[in-house]
C-alpha beads as a LAMMPS data file, in Angstrom:
LAMMPS data file: protein, C-alpha beads

397 atoms
396 bonds

1 atom types
1 bond types

-500.0 500.0 xlo xhi
-500.0 500.0 ylo yhi
-500.0 500.0 zlo zhi

Masses

1 110.0

Atoms # bond

1 1 1 169.245 -14.545 -4.254
2 1 1 168.763 -13.936 -0.063
3 1 1 172.609 -12.709 1.165
4 1 1 174.280 -15.461 3.748
5 1 1 172.716 -14.830 7.283
6 1 1 169.542 -13.289 5.942
7 1 1 165.930 -14.001 5.762
8 1 1 163.249 -13.792 3.493
9 1 1 159.715 -12.505 4.364
10 1 1 156.717 -10.774 4.291
11 1 1 156.152 -7.097 5.612
12 1 1 153.182 -8.530 7.509
13 1 1 155.561 -10.721 9.553
14 1 1 157.680 -8.311 10.980
15 1 1 154.674 -5.770 12.003
16 1 1 152.396 -6.204 14.993
17 1 1 150.045 -3.667 13.255
18 1 1 149.051 -2.697 9.612
19 1 1 145.725 -0.613 9.573
20 1 1 144.362 2.805 8.402
21 1 1 142.503 5.797 9.920
22 1 1 139.060 7.257 8.733
23 1 1 137.203 10.793 8.184
24 1 1 135.877 12.009 11.783
25 1 1 133.125 14.072 10.045
26 1 1 132.235 10.214 9.228
27 1 1 131.403 9.871 12.767
28 1 1 130.096 13.725 14.033
29 1 1 133.677 14.918 14.727
30 1 1 134.588 17.846 12.645
31 1 1 138.132 19.600 11.990
32 1 1 139.244 21.608 14.552
33 1 1 142.149 24.727 14.906
34 1 1 145.344 24.003 15.561
35 1 1 145.868 24.432 19.518
36 1 1 147.917 22.423 22.756
37 1 1 144.691 20.553 22.978
38 1 1 143.896 19.318 19.273
39 1 1 145.308 16.514 17.585
40 1 1 147.540 16.468 14.451
41 1 1 145.048 14.328 11.727
42 1 1 147.686 12.986 9.043
43 1 1 147.474 12.221 5.414
44 1 1 149.092 11.462 2.161
45 1 1 149.800 15.417 1.924
46 1 1 152.431 14.671 4.839
47 1 1 154.588 12.093 3.099
48 1 1 157.782 12.252 0.831
49 1 1 159.572 9.830 -1.326
50 1 1 162.487 10.819 0.507
51 1 1 160.836 9.348 4.056
52 1 1 160.697 12.542 5.717
53 1 1 157.970 13.882 7.092
54 1 1 156.318 17.243 5.365
55 1 1 154.594 19.494 8.170
56 1 1 153.739 22.069 5.313
57 1 1 150.351 21.239 5.298
58 1 1 147.721 19.293 7.820
59 1 1 144.677 18.998 9.787
60 1 1 143.744 18.836 13.223
61 1 1 141.146 17.234 15.094
62 1 1 139.335 17.147 18.765
63 1 1 140.911 14.704 21.206
64 1 1 137.223 13.395 21.615
65 1 1 137.620 12.363 18.140
66 1 1 141.378 11.043 18.341
67 1 1 139.942 8.826 21.404
68 1 1 137.209 7.867 18.999
69 1 1 139.495 6.761 16.062
70 1 1 141.850 4.787 18.863
71 1 1 143.277 2.054 16.757
72 1 1 144.742 4.699 14.319
73 1 1 146.604 6.433 17.063
74 1 1 150.441 6.703 16.414
75 1 1 153.536 5.883 18.074
76 1 1 156.872 6.736 18.386
77 1 1 158.475 5.000 15.153
78 1 1 155.608 3.785 13.279
79 1 1 155.552 4.235 9.324
80 1 1 153.093 5.696 7.739
81 1 1 152.609 5.195 3.795
82 1 1 150.434 6.668 1.356
83 1 1 148.169 3.965 -0.128
84 1 1 145.514 6.564 -2.549
85 1 1 146.605 8.505 -5.270
86 1 1 149.613 10.266 -7.184
87 1 1 152.021 9.852 -4.055
88 1 1 151.130 6.336 -3.604
89 1 1 154.311 4.668 -1.741
90 1 1 155.549 8.099 -0.361
91 1 1 156.048 7.283 3.847
92 1 1 157.454 8.898 6.552
93 1 1 158.539 7.960 10.411
94 1 1 157.085 8.951 13.109
95 1 1 158.844 11.074 15.625
96 1 1 157.609 12.085 19.540
97 1 1 158.025 15.720 18.140
98 1 1 154.555 15.065 15.863
99 1 1 152.385 13.542 18.624
100 1 1 149.665 12.875 19.358
101 1 1 148.630 12.474 16.058
102 1 1 146.253 10.363 13.688
103 1 1 145.668 9.379 10.353
104 1 1 142.733 9.502 7.565
105 1 1 141.833 6.698 5.157
106 1 1 144.538 7.294 2.629
107 1 1 147.435 6.156 4.331
108 1 1 148.362 3.097 6.183
109 1 1 149.725 2.885 9.462
110 1 1 152.629 0.020 9.573
111 1 1 153.804 -0.512 13.185
112 1 1 157.172 -2.528 13.512
113 1 1 157.405 -5.314 15.903
114 1 1 160.644 -4.232 17.157
115 1 1 162.134 -7.704 18.370
116 1 1 162.036 -8.490 14.519
117 1 1 162.954 -5.371 12.864
118 1 1 164.172 -1.817 13.599
119 1 1 162.058 1.171 13.123
120 1 1 164.567 2.803 11.216
121 1 1 165.451 0.109 8.727
122 1 1 161.724 -0.201 8.139
123 1 1 161.346 2.964 6.896
124 1 1 164.022 2.701 4.822
125 1 1 162.986 -0.491 3.226
126 1 1 159.377 1.314 2.184
127 1 1 162.053 4.224 0.423
128 1 1 164.113 1.657 -1.009
129 1 1 163.373 0.183 -4.785
130 1 1 162.780 -3.296 -3.126
131 1 1 159.373 -2.000 -1.735
132 1 1 158.425 0.919 -4.422
133 1 1 158.619 -1.496 -7.259
134 1 1 156.131 -3.670 -5.638
135 1 1 154.425 -0.459 -4.857
136 1 1 154.250 0.326 -8.868
137 1 1 153.138 -2.987 -9.670
138 1 1 150.510 -3.246 -7.067
139 1 1 148.800 0.238 -8.028
140 1 1 149.557 -0.367 -11.940
141 1 1 146.918 -2.959 -11.711
142 1 1 143.973 -0.595 -10.660
143 1 1 142.203 2.565 -12.345
144 1 1 142.731 4.901 -9.506
145 1 1 146.177 4.165 -7.788
146 1 1 145.686 2.253 -4.237
147 1 1 146.893 -0.422 -2.221
148 1 1 144.796 -2.580 -0.174
149 1 1 146.175 -3.197 3.499
150 1 1 146.813 -7.058 2.617
151 1 1 148.839 -5.829 -0.404
152 1 1 150.939 -3.602 1.868
153 1 1 151.406 -6.715 4.311
154 1 1 151.994 -8.908 1.600
155 1 1 155.362 -6.800 0.112
156 1 1 158.437 -9.207 0.048
157 1 1 161.227 -8.191 2.045
158 1 1 164.902 -9.569 3.483
159 1 1 166.251 -8.676 6.501
160 1 1 169.593 -9.093 8.209
161 1 1 169.800 -9.939 11.894
162 1 1 168.620 -6.805 13.872
163 1 1 171.941 -5.762 15.076
164 1 1 173.170 -5.682 11.376
165 1 1 169.842 -3.365 10.761
166 1 1 170.546 -1.077 13.242
167 1 1 173.991 -0.625 12.147
168 1 1 172.707 0.104 8.261
169 1 1 170.461 2.358 9.662
170 1 1 173.167 4.390 11.866
171 1 1 175.342 4.462 8.515
172 1 1 172.440 6.027 6.369
173 1 1 171.395 8.305 8.722
174 1 1 174.908 10.082 8.257
175 1 1 173.713 10.985 4.542
176 1 1 170.003 12.065 6.381
177 1 1 171.820 14.444 8.728
178 1 1 173.816 15.906 5.637
179 1 1 170.991 16.142 3.727
180 1 1 168.767 17.829 6.424
181 1 1 171.684 20.483 6.571
182 1 1 171.687 21.205 3.037
183 1 1 168.128 21.581 2.902
184 1 1 168.098 24.079 5.461
185 1 1 170.880 26.265 3.885
186 1 1 169.025 25.802 0.239
187 1 1 165.454 27.041 2.465
188 1 1 167.528 29.736 4.319
189 1 1 168.984 31.022 0.570
190 1 1 165.899 30.777 -0.871
191 1 1 164.307 33.100 1.636
192 1 1 167.244 35.629 1.443
193 1 1 167.049 36.240 -1.830
194 1 1 163.345 36.519 -1.827
195 1 1 163.802 39.121 0.863
196 1 1 166.633 40.568 -0.959
197 1 1 164.215 40.879 -4.472
198 1 1 161.509 42.530 -2.114
199 1 1 163.791 45.208 -0.952
200 1 1 166.132 45.519 -3.969
201 1 1 163.686 45.948 -6.644
202 1 1 161.466 48.334 -4.872
203 1 1 163.875 50.407 -3.884
204 1 1 163.699 50.443 -0.339
205 1 1 167.206 49.002 -0.243
206 1 1 169.754 51.053 -2.165
207 1 1 173.069 49.605 -2.999
208 1 1 176.380 51.634 -3.835
209 1 1 178.066 52.932 -6.813
210 1 1 181.610 52.215 -7.589
211 1 1 182.627 55.380 -5.487
212 1 1 180.912 53.557 -2.573
213 1 1 178.198 56.594 -2.456
214 1 1 174.844 54.808 -2.202
215 1 1 172.465 55.274 -5.154
216 1 1 169.891 57.842 -4.706
217 1 1 168.905 58.909 -8.204
218 1 1 164.620 58.477 -8.518
219 1 1 163.411 55.318 -10.141
220 1 1 161.045 55.942 -13.424
221 1 1 157.959 54.158 -14.166
222 1 1 158.138 52.650 -17.863
223 1 1 155.799 50.414 -19.617
224 1 1 157.424 47.433 -20.865
225 1 1 156.990 48.136 -24.126
226 1 1 159.371 51.447 -23.681
227 1 1 161.981 49.360 -22.058
228 1 1 161.858 45.822 -24.271
229 1 1 160.480 44.724 -27.760
230 1 1 157.944 42.472 -26.959
231 1 1 156.857 39.668 -29.349
232 1 1 155.573 36.465 -29.972
233 1 1 157.945 34.145 -32.153
234 1 1 157.301 31.229 -34.131
235 1 1 155.767 27.871 -33.049
236 1 1 157.220 24.949 -34.575
237 1 1 155.313 21.572 -34.176
238 1 1 156.719 18.949 -32.155
239 1 1 157.547 16.561 -35.218
240 1 1 160.295 19.069 -36.099
241 1 1 162.054 18.589 -32.715
242 1 1 165.014 15.967 -31.962
243 1 1 166.876 14.460 -28.976
244 1 1 170.191 16.980 -29.940
245 1 1 170.438 20.865 -31.474
246 1 1 169.392 23.647 -30.106
247 1 1 167.037 24.214 -26.515
248 1 1 163.496 24.819 -27.777
249 1 1 161.437 26.595 -25.393
250 1 1 157.640 26.742 -24.579
251 1 1 155.263 26.666 -22.260
252 1 1 156.882 24.801 -19.480
253 1 1 160.323 25.732 -19.981
254 1 1 162.463 23.599 -22.190
255 1 1 160.251 20.991 -24.218
256 1 1 162.654 19.413 -26.818
257 1 1 165.428 20.576 -29.397
258 1 1 165.443 21.709 -32.766
259 1 1 168.776 22.155 -35.451
260 1 1 167.890 25.826 -35.633
261 1 1 167.639 28.692 -33.448
262 1 1 165.331 32.050 -33.589
263 1 1 167.189 33.637 -30.729
264 1 1 171.305 34.117 -30.373
265 1 1 171.249 35.892 -26.988
266 1 1 169.788 34.776 -23.760
267 1 1 166.532 36.156 -23.538
268 1 1 163.472 36.523 -21.007
269 1 1 160.575 34.506 -21.958
270 1 1 157.249 34.600 -20.618
271 1 1 154.593 31.866 -20.571
272 1 1 151.737 33.173 -22.382
273 1 1 149.233 30.045 -22.940
274 1 1 148.070 27.349 -20.293
275 1 1 148.234 26.602 -17.079
276 1 1 151.946 28.148 -16.447
277 1 1 150.640 31.094 -17.973
278 1 1 152.514 34.071 -16.503
279 1 1 155.898 32.039 -15.282
280 1 1 158.999 34.184 -16.412
281 1 1 162.047 31.923 -17.629
282 1 1 165.719 33.107 -18.467
283 1 1 166.858 30.995 -21.828
284 1 1 169.747 30.146 -23.030
285 1 1 171.779 31.664 -25.287
286 1 1 170.683 30.263 -29.178
287 1 1 167.473 28.653 -28.582
288 1 1 164.033 28.707 -29.956
289 1 1 161.267 30.359 -28.101
290 1 1 158.070 28.975 -29.475
291 1 1 154.918 31.238 -29.354
292 1 1 153.692 29.818 -26.203
293 1 1 156.147 32.489 -24.771
294 1 1 156.007 36.133 -25.218
295 1 1 159.608 37.210 -25.529
296 1 1 160.872 39.969 -23.807
297 1 1 163.680 41.689 -25.727
298 1 1 166.111 44.157 -24.375
299 1 1 168.909 43.989 -26.580
300 1 1 168.394 47.303 -28.425
301 1 1 167.911 49.232 -25.181
302 1 1 170.982 50.267 -23.633
303 1 1 169.399 52.005 -20.680
304 1 1 168.177 48.702 -19.655
305 1 1 169.960 45.636 -17.790
306 1 1 168.386 42.183 -18.970
307 1 1 168.885 40.529 -16.218
308 1 1 167.328 43.466 -13.918
309 1 1 164.276 43.272 -16.440
310 1 1 163.957 39.420 -15.716
311 1 1 164.676 39.436 -11.772
312 1 1 161.433 42.517 -11.666
313 1 1 159.250 40.552 -13.999
314 1 1 160.050 37.153 -12.024
315 1 1 158.927 38.935 -8.894
316 1 1 155.782 40.649 -10.185
317 1 1 152.325 38.581 -10.514
318 1 1 151.931 38.732 -13.917
319 1 1 148.454 36.913 -13.526
320 1 1 146.001 40.077 -13.964
321 1 1 147.165 39.899 -17.545
322 1 1 145.741 36.450 -17.999
323 1 1 142.817 36.460 -20.250
324 1 1 140.418 33.626 -21.850
325 1 1 137.797 31.753 -20.581
326 1 1 138.954 28.627 -21.928
327 1 1 142.853 28.040 -22.366
328 1 1 144.748 30.652 -20.478
329 1 1 146.551 33.211 -22.529
330 1 1 148.213 36.428 -22.201
331 1 1 148.503 38.825 -25.150
332 1 1 149.717 42.039 -26.307
333 1 1 148.167 43.665 -23.068
334 1 1 151.579 42.306 -21.360
335 1 1 153.207 45.445 -23.253
336 1 1 151.431 48.158 -21.005
337 1 1 152.993 46.344 -17.549
338 1 1 154.293 49.103 -15.198
339 1 1 158.146 48.756 -14.662
340 1 1 159.934 50.440 -11.983
341 1 1 163.608 51.362 -13.483
342 1 1 166.598 52.968 -11.766
343 1 1 169.568 54.058 -13.556
344 1 1 171.331 51.426 -15.806
345 1 1 174.205 51.411 -12.791
346 1 1 172.177 50.741 -10.140
347 1 1 170.005 47.843 -12.511
348 1 1 173.398 46.229 -12.889
349 1 1 174.224 46.318 -9.636
350 1 1 171.096 45.119 -8.407
351 1 1 171.078 42.007 -11.191
352 1 1 174.949 40.849 -9.733
353 1 1 173.668 40.342 -6.372
354 1 1 170.458 38.676 -6.899
355 1 1 172.609 36.442 -9.458
356 1 1 175.238 35.776 -7.206
357 1 1 172.319 34.872 -4.467
358 1 1 171.263 32.516 -7.789
359 1 1 174.843 31.130 -8.110
360 1 1 174.530 29.886 -4.323
361 1 1 171.420 28.744 -4.557
362 1 1 172.021 26.376 -7.593
363 1 1 175.353 24.919 -5.880
364 1 1 173.072 24.053 -2.973
365 1 1 170.447 22.213 -4.974
366 1 1 173.164 20.234 -7.001
367 1 1 175.013 19.231 -3.749
368 1 1 171.622 18.413 -2.456
369 1 1 170.499 16.228 -5.877
370 1 1 174.030 14.746 -5.112
371 1 1 173.640 13.602 -2.045
372 1 1 170.325 12.100 -2.347
373 1 1 172.095 10.019 -5.275
374 1 1 175.171 8.820 -3.211
375 1 1 172.529 7.967 -0.292
376 1 1 170.081 6.478 -2.965
377 1 1 172.778 4.150 -4.218
378 1 1 174.261 3.117 -0.777
379 1 1 170.753 2.251 0.270
380 1 1 170.729 -0.188 -2.628
381 1 1 174.003 -2.006 -1.819
382 1 1 173.062 -2.282 2.114
383 1 1 169.067 -2.966 1.627
384 1 1 170.344 -6.088 -0.330
385 1 1 173.204 -7.294 1.692
386 1 1 175.392 -6.744 -1.745
387 1 1 177.359 -4.581 0.779
388 1 1 177.655 -5.621 4.462
389 1 1 178.203 -3.412 7.351
390 1 1 180.662 -4.425 10.241
391 1 1 178.430 -5.398 13.110
392 1 1 181.121 -4.078 15.632
393 1 1 181.554 -0.979 13.542
394 1 1 178.978 1.709 12.148
395 1 1 180.832 1.772 8.901
396 1 1 180.450 0.006 5.707
397 1 1 182.728 -2.526 4.392

Bonds

1 1 1 2
2 1 2 3
3 1 3 4
4 1 4 5
5 1 5 6
6 1 6 7
7 1 7 8
8 1 8 9
9 1 9 10
10 1 10 11
11 1 11 12
12 1 12 13
13 1 13 14
14 1 14 15
15 1 15 16
16 1 16 17
17 1 17 18
18 1 18 19
19 1 19 20
20 1 20 21
21 1 21 22
22 1 22 23
23 1 23 24
24 1 24 25
25 1 25 26
26 1 26 27
27 1 27 28
28 1 28 29
29 1 29 30
30 1 30 31
31 1 31 32
32 1 32 33
33 1 33 34
34 1 34 35
35 1 35 36
36 1 36 37
37 1 37 38
38 1 38 39
39 1 39 40
40 1 40 41
41 1 41 42
42 1 42 43
43 1 43 44
44 1 44 45
45 1 45 46
46 1 46 47
47 1 47 48
48 1 48 49
49 1 49 50
50 1 50 51
51 1 51 52
52 1 52 53
53 1 53 54
54 1 54 55
55 1 55 56
56 1 56 57
57 1 57 58
58 1 58 59
59 1 59 60
60 1 60 61
61 1 61 62
62 1 62 63
63 1 63 64
64 1 64 65
65 1 65 66
66 1 66 67
67 1 67 68
68 1 68 69
69 1 69 70
70 1 70 71
71 1 71 72
72 1 72 73
73 1 73 74
74 1 74 75
75 1 75 76
76 1 76 77
77 1 77 78
78 1 78 79
79 1 79 80
80 1 80 81
81 1 81 82
82 1 82 83
83 1 83 84
84 1 84 85
85 1 85 86
86 1 86 87
87 1 87 88
88 1 88 89
89 1 89 90
90 1 90 91
91 1 91 92
92 1 92 93
93 1 93 94
94 1 94 95
95 1 95 96
96 1 96 97
97 1 97 98
98 1 98 99
99 1 99 100
100 1 100 101
101 1 101 102
102 1 102 103
103 1 103 104
104 1 104 105
105 1 105 106
106 1 106 107
107 1 107 108
108 1 108 109
109 1 109 110
110 1 110 111
111 1 111 112
112 1 112 113
113 1 113 114
114 1 114 115
115 1 115 116
116 1 116 117
117 1 117 118
118 1 118 119
119 1 119 120
120 1 120 121
121 1 121 122
122 1 122 123
123 1 123 124
124 1 124 125
125 1 125 126
126 1 126 127
127 1 127 128
128 1 128 129
129 1 129 130
130 1 130 131
131 1 131 132
132 1 132 133
133 1 133 134
134 1 134 135
135 1 135 136
136 1 136 137
137 1 137 138
138 1 138 139
139 1 139 140
140 1 140 141
141 1 141 142
142 1 142 143
143 1 143 144
144 1 144 145
145 1 145 146
146 1 146 147
147 1 147 148
148 1 148 149
149 1 149 150
150 1 150 151
151 1 151 152
152 1 152 153
153 1 153 154
154 1 154 155
155 1 155 156
156 1 156 157
157 1 157 158
158 1 158 159
159 1 159 160
160 1 160 161
161 1 161 162
162 1 162 163
163 1 163 164
164 1 164 165
165 1 165 166
166 1 166 167
167 1 167 168
168 1 168 169
169 1 169 170
170 1 170 171
171 1 171 172
172 1 172 173
173 1 173 174
174 1 174 175
175 1 175 176
176 1 176 177
177 1 177 178
178 1 178 179
179 1 179 180
180 1 180 181
181 1 181 182
182 1 182 183
183 1 183 184
184 1 184 185
185 1 185 186
186 1 186 187
187 1 187 188
188 1 188 189
189 1 189 190
190 1 190 191
191 1 191 192
192 1 192 193
193 1 193 194
194 1 194 195
195 1 195 196
196 1 196 197
197 1 197 198
198 1 198 199
199 1 199 200
200 1 200 201
201 1 201 202
202 1 202 203
203 1 203 204
204 1 204 205
205 1 205 206
206 1 206 207
207 1 207 208
208 1 208 209
209 1 209 210
210 1 210 211
211 1 211 212
212 1 212 213
213 1 213 214
214 1 214 215
215 1 215 216
216 1 216 217
217 1 217 218
218 1 218 219
219 1 219 220
220 1 220 221
221 1 221 222
222 1 222 223
223 1 223 224
224 1 224 225
225 1 225 226
226 1 226 227
227 1 227 228
228 1 228 229
229 1 229 230
230 1 230 231
231 1 231 232
232 1 232 233
233 1 233 234
234 1 234 235
235 1 235 236
236 1 236 237
237 1 237 238
238 1 238 239
239 1 239 240
240 1 240 241
241 1 241 242
242 1 242 243
243 1 243 244
244 1 244 245
245 1 245 246
246 1 246 247
247 1 247 248
248 1 248 249
249 1 249 250
250 1 250 251
251 1 251 252
252 1 252 253
253 1 253 254
254 1 254 255
255 1 255 256
256 1 256 257
257 1 257 258
258 1 258 259
259 1 259 260
260 1 260 261
261 1 261 262
262 1 262 263
263 1 263 264
264 1 264 265
265 1 265 266
266 1 266 267
267 1 267 268
268 1 268 269
269 1 269 270
270 1 270 271
271 1 271 272
272 1 272 273
273 1 273 274
274 1 274 275
275 1 275 276
276 1 276 277
277 1 277 278
278 1 278 279
279 1 279 280
280 1 280 281
281 1 281 282
282 1 282 283
283 1 283 284
284 1 284 285
285 1 285 286
286 1 286 287
287 1 287 288
288 1 288 289
289 1 289 290
290 1 290 291
291 1 291 292
292 1 292 293
293 1 293 294
294 1 294 295
295 1 295 296
296 1 296 297
297 1 297 298
298 1 298 299
299 1 299 300
300 1 300 301
301 1 301 302
302 1 302 303
303 1 303 304
304 1 304 305
305 1 305 306
306 1 306 307
307 1 307 308
308 1 308 309
309 1 309 310
310 1 310 311
311 1 311 312
312 1 312 313
313 1 313 314
314 1 314 315
315 1 315 316
316 1 316 317
317 1 317 318
318 1 318 319
319 1 319 320
320 1 320 321
321 1 321 322
322 1 322 323
323 1 323 324
324 1 324 325
325 1 325 326
326 1 326 327
327 1 327 328
328 1 328 329
329 1 329 330
330 1 330 331
331 1 331 332
332 1 332 333
333 1 333 334
334 1 334 335
335 1 335 336
336 1 336 337
337 1 337 338
338 1 338 339
339 1 339 340
340 1 340 341
341 1 341 342
342 1 342 343
343 1 343 344
344 1 344 345
345 1 345 346
346 1 346 347
347 1 347 348
348 1 348 349
349 1 349 350
350 1 350 351
351 1 351 352
352 1 352 353
353 1 353 354
354 1 354 355
355 1 355 356
356 1 356 357
357 1 357 358
358 1 358 359
359 1 359 360
360 1 360 361
361 1 361 362
362 1 362 363
363 1 363 364
364 1 364 365
365 1 365 366
366 1 366 367
367 1 367 368
368 1 368 369
369 1 369 370
370 1 370 371
371 1 371 372
372 1 372 373
373 1 373 374
374 1 374 375
375 1 375 376
376 1 376 377
377 1 377 378
378 1 378 379
379 1 379 380
380 1 380 381
381 1 381 382
382 1 382 383
383 1 383 384
384 1 384 385
385 1 385 386
386 1 386 387
387 1 387 388
388 1 388 389
389 1 389 390
390 1 390 391
391 1 391 392
392 1 392 393
393 1 393 394
394 1 394 395
395 1 395 396
396 1 396 397
């Protein structure tokens, strides 16, 4: 049911342009290096399901190529939607800071008619379940997930007045700002932890002992088998697992639950089979670890901190241990991996510092997830008219 004062229409009726780009090499233009004279070339890799621009990857073209592809040049306020592949339906709104820019054929340029729809509101609509459900439905009919420009234009939407659209966008921008701030805090915390690991786990930075004196003892080089029991546990079949019980750790972390456990204490488990070979996991107490992981058990070694060893292995590149031309695997050769080991007191201090960094990261991750869930729930109400905003105030009723 369409809310009072709202209109039901198709996306094409509120846009001045829906198009897609092309590959410049088809027309004799090669990609170029980033420079003050090059033009950003946008693809699906720049889109996200949160509606923000992903700048971590991209390509660049010359100004001549951009001019040749004039129809797909971007303007501030355009929405760019992925129309091919596994990230179909992901989107971002073009901001002034990424211009000049052009697009390839894997994304659609959706340019709003600013008299009919607020650019930010259009971006929110595409992110919302209202359009995302239509994306899934249309894409499911194809062997390779894809959308035609006509299918994009035919998306059904409902719209309030332009004034109400702008107010809704203002309300949701509060959550956007909080999300951006939290994302930056999380990225900073992750970077700080990475720097701490590089300094503390190599002995380049030494902490203070209980008396306030900096540790200065020499670190020892040990084989992994000298500081832990290294073994592959027994594997259980998928049919033996259930939806409850003790967590089962396989090649991809927790893969199910089982009524028994084969490890009473927390353990270090290194994936030893498959595409995730070499990934280091910290398991819960009372869990079943399968034969797809190699257990590094320090329970019988009083001079080793299990948490310190976990961080050391997690900061190491174990890919050199992988063998097998078919399925990647790590075998008993992991026992010869070299560990640099300070005294137990310094190990414990390092583990405490890095655990505190992990706790901060976990708190920020939870906060970020909550903010995203709150925004999603509010979008569902505001963009369907189930909850209305006061036109004279940028707050929800």
